N, C-alpha and C positions, 0 to 999 in steps of 0.2 A: 365511543362519538363514533360518528361517524367513518370511513374513510376519505381522506383529502388528498385530489394530485392536483401537482401542478404540470398543466399540458404544456407551459412553457420550457422545457427542460425536452433537448431534443439529443443527447448522451447518455441522458438518464431518465430512468425510472424511480421518482420518486413517491412513496406513501405514506399519509401521517396518516396512524390510526392507533392512538394513546392505549397503553401506554408508550407500543412501539412503534418505533420510523424504520421503515426502508428505504435501500436505498441499492437499486440493481443499476450498474454498469450495462451499458447497453449502444454501443459502438461496435456491430457488424463488423468481419466474422470472428473476430478475435481480442474484442472490447480493448483495443490501444487507446492510451490516455493523450490525451492530445491536449492541445490548449484549452481549445472551447470545455475538453472534460473538465479540466483543471479549474477552468472561471466557474461552471456549473456545478461542483463536489464544493468549492466554497459557498456559494450562493445557499445552497441546501443545507448546508452544517449550517449557516447561519437562522434557517429559515427554523430547523429542527431546534439549537438553541436556544431560541427564541419561545419556543414551548415548554412552561416549569411542567406541564402533565406529560412528558414525555419521558419516560429513564433510559430506555436502551436504543442504540441504531444499528440494524443489521445491514450488512455491506453482501453485497451475493452478483456474481456474473451469469455469463450461461452455462450449459454444459458444458459446452466444446475451453470454455476459457472465463477463470476469475478474470483476468486480463493476461497482454502477453510483454506488455509494460509499456512504458513512455516513447510516444512518436522520436522515432530514428532522424526521422527530417528533422525534427525540431533542435535537433543538437548541430546544426550546423551556425556557422562562427555569429550568423547576422541574426541570431534568432533564439541558442543557447539560452543568452542571460534573460530574458524574457520568461522561457521556457523552465529554466530552473528557481527562477522567484516564485513564478505560478505554481508549480508542485510542489516547492516546499511552502506554499502559504496552505495549499491541503494539509501536507502532512502536519503542518502547525496546529491549523481547527481542530485536525480530529486528535492531536495531542493533548489542546487546551482543553476542549469539549469536558461539562459537565456529563455528560452523558455515556453511559457504559456503549461501549464499543464491540459489536460480535462480525466477526469476518467467515463469510462461509463458502470455502473454497475449493472449485469443482474445475476439473482440467486442468488448463496450463496457467501456470501463478509465477511469472518475471519480471524480474527487475523491479521498475516502477510500481506495478500490481506487486511485488512481493514484498514491496517497503509497504504498500497501502494497507496489506493484509497484516504485516506485523506489527505493527503498533496498534494493531485494534487492542483493547481489552484481554478479547477471549477471541483464538478463531479455533475451526473449527473446518477439519477438512477430508475428502474422500482420501479413503486410502489408496487410490492409483493416479493423483492427483500430480502434478511436475509442478516444483517449488525449484526456482532455483534464479541465480544472482548472473545472468552473462556476461554484462557489462563490458567486461575485460577482456572477453575476447572482440570487440568492439574497437579495444586501445583508451576505455575511458573505465571510470568507476561507480561504484554505486552511493550518493554521496550520505544518506540518508542511513542504510545499511552501513558505511561504516564508522556511524555513529552509531547507534541504538543495537546493531545485532551481537556486541559481545557480549552487553546486557541481558539479553535473553535467547541467547546456546551458551556464552562462552568466549575466552577467546581468541581457542585453537578453532572451535568450530567455525566460528565465523568467517577466521582466515584462509580455512580452507577453501570455504563457499564462494568469498569475495574473489580471492585468488587464484582459484584453477575457475571459476566460471561454471561447475559442474551440474547438473540438475540432482533434484533430488525427488523419490517420489512423497506422496503425503503421510505415507508411513513411518519414514524414516524422521521427516519435519517433525512430528511427532513423540518419536523417542530424541529428538536432540533438545528436545524444546520448545521449535518453532510453533507449532500447534499443540492446541489443549490436548485433542482428540482426534483419532482419525478413522474413520468406519465406512462399512459398503456406501457406494455411491446410493442406494434407496433407502440408508438409512439416518444420512446428511440432514434432509429438510427438519423430520422429528424431534434431531437432538436440540438443531437451533433454535425449534421453537420451542420446543421444551424450556430452553434455557434464557430465551427472552420471555416468559411464562413466567416463568420463575424470579426476574427482574422485573416484571414489570407491577409484583405484588408486594413489593417494597418500596419504601417513600426512595424518590428520585433522590429529595435534597438531603435524606441520609448517603444514598451511593455516590453522591457529586462529592458531598467530606472526605470519606473512604476511600474515593477515587484520590483526592488531593494529598492523602495521608500520606497514600501507598508509595506514590511517583514522587514524592518529595525531596528524597534526592536525588532522585534521577533528573526533575526539573531545574536542578541548580546547574546542571553539566549540561543539558541538551542542545539549549540557543546556543551558548558560547559553540561547543563541539560542532552541530551543526553549520553556523558560522564561519567556522576554521575550514572546514569540508568544502562549502563554498568558493572558498576566496582560494582554497588549493586548486580545484576544479576551474575555476574559470582564470584565474593567473597564470597556471602552471600548468595544471594539464590540457589546455585549450591551447596553449603552445605550443605541444610535441606534434613534429610533425608525424606520429602512431597513431595520434589520435582522430586525426583529420583521414589520415590513408585507412583506419578501422571504419570506421563512418558510411567515406567513400566506396569504399570494396562493398559494406552489407547492400548501400543505396542501390549500388551498382553489378550485385549479384556475384561478386566473384572475391577469392580468397585475396585478404590482407595481404602484402609486401611488405614486413616492417623493416623500418630501419637504425630501430633502437637508439630514435632521439625526438 
């Protein structure tokens, strides 16, 4: 089947070439996930989900960044509720899709970008890429990672990444289980293509059932966990002076002055 491209996307490059679809984040310079991109990601996933001939979806960014994370400017009090709802709509679409999702990570992969990659079924990264959940340095926390990361890398490693906000290399991401494999930059495309080709030879319907069974236990807890994290974020975190100070300091390019309240 010939490649189909939807030219209406402004923040993504989307191609549908059965049995594999590709979504490339395209918001230069570092693929910040703003609200328009969130809306386009949901639309793209709906478009792909309606295609029974597609078995897998590959997510990628640029050489510089898979994604530097969610737009910090969208965390202000007048925008944060809508932003969080739309970002979590993206995550829920990725969690619930019947397609096998593959993340191909180069460069920086931080915050919401790292959450998006982490919820993919398979994750391949360059060994020199940079991963992290730095929200705590802004006085915030990553709601999706807070819910799913312990199941992926274990509670202690999840606590390390979320509570310190430190960055790790693609090699360490692979070592702790956040990625399936970490390879030199010039080997990533081949690895991703080989995996997609292998999946494309299988039954898309059977893969969907295998995914449903594989995540049956996690699915029971995910919605409740994310709803709880959202509630804490909006009703408790966003009432802290430090959360607003962290975001303001980032926007003003200065060091935050924490008050502990």
